[in-house]
C-alpha positions, 0 to 999 in steps of 0.5 A, a space after each residue: 516493464 521496468 521498475 523505477 528504483 528511487 535510491 533513498 526513497 521519497 515520501 508517500 503521496 497523500 493518496 497512498 497515505 489515505 489508502 493505507 489508512 483506510 485499509 489498515 483501519 481497526 484495532 487489530 494489533 497487526 493493522 495498528 502496528 503497520 498503521 504506526 509505520 506509515 509516517 516512517 515509510 518511504 517509496 523506494 521503487 515504482 512499477 514500470 508499467 505506469 501504475 501507482 504501485 510502489 515498494 516501500 521501506 520503513 525506518 526500522 529504528 523509528 518503529 517496531 515490527 508488527 506481530 507475525 502475520 500473512 502477506 498480503 496483509 489486507 486487500 480492498 476494492 476501489 469502486 471506480 468507473 469504468 473498472 473497479 480496481 483491487 488494492 493490496 498491502 504487503 509486508 515483509 518481516 513485520 514492516 510495510 513493504 508494498 502497496 499495489 493497485 491492479 485492474 482489468 483496465 487496458 490502461 494502468 491506474 496511475 493515481 490512488 483512488 479516493 478513500 471514500 471509494 475504497 472498501 476492505 475485502 479481507 485480511 491477507 
C-alpha cells in the first residue's frame, strides 16, 4: 500500500477536526495543548489503502508544544455498523503527527465517523 504525500499539505477535513476535538476533549494539559494545535495542523500524507488515516504537520511557529507525554495520546472507538472502528491520535515532539482509523472490516474506512458515534477509550 503506497502512501500519498501531499507536499505542503492540505487543510484537515471537517470530519477529522470533529474526531480530534472529541478525542482531545478535557482539561488535561496535554490534550488542551494538542487541541490548540488543530487550527495549525495540515494533512501532509494519506494512507495508501484508501482509509481516512492521515499524517499531520503543525506550524510550530504558531503554537507551542504539548508537555511531555506518550504516543499514541488517546484512542477511541467509533460505534459504527456493521463493524466498530478504532481511532488513534499520535504526536511527535509535543505536536500532532497523525490520526489513524482501523477496523476488522474487509474494506478500508474512507470517512471519519460522526462525533456522536465516538467514545474515548484511554490515554495512550
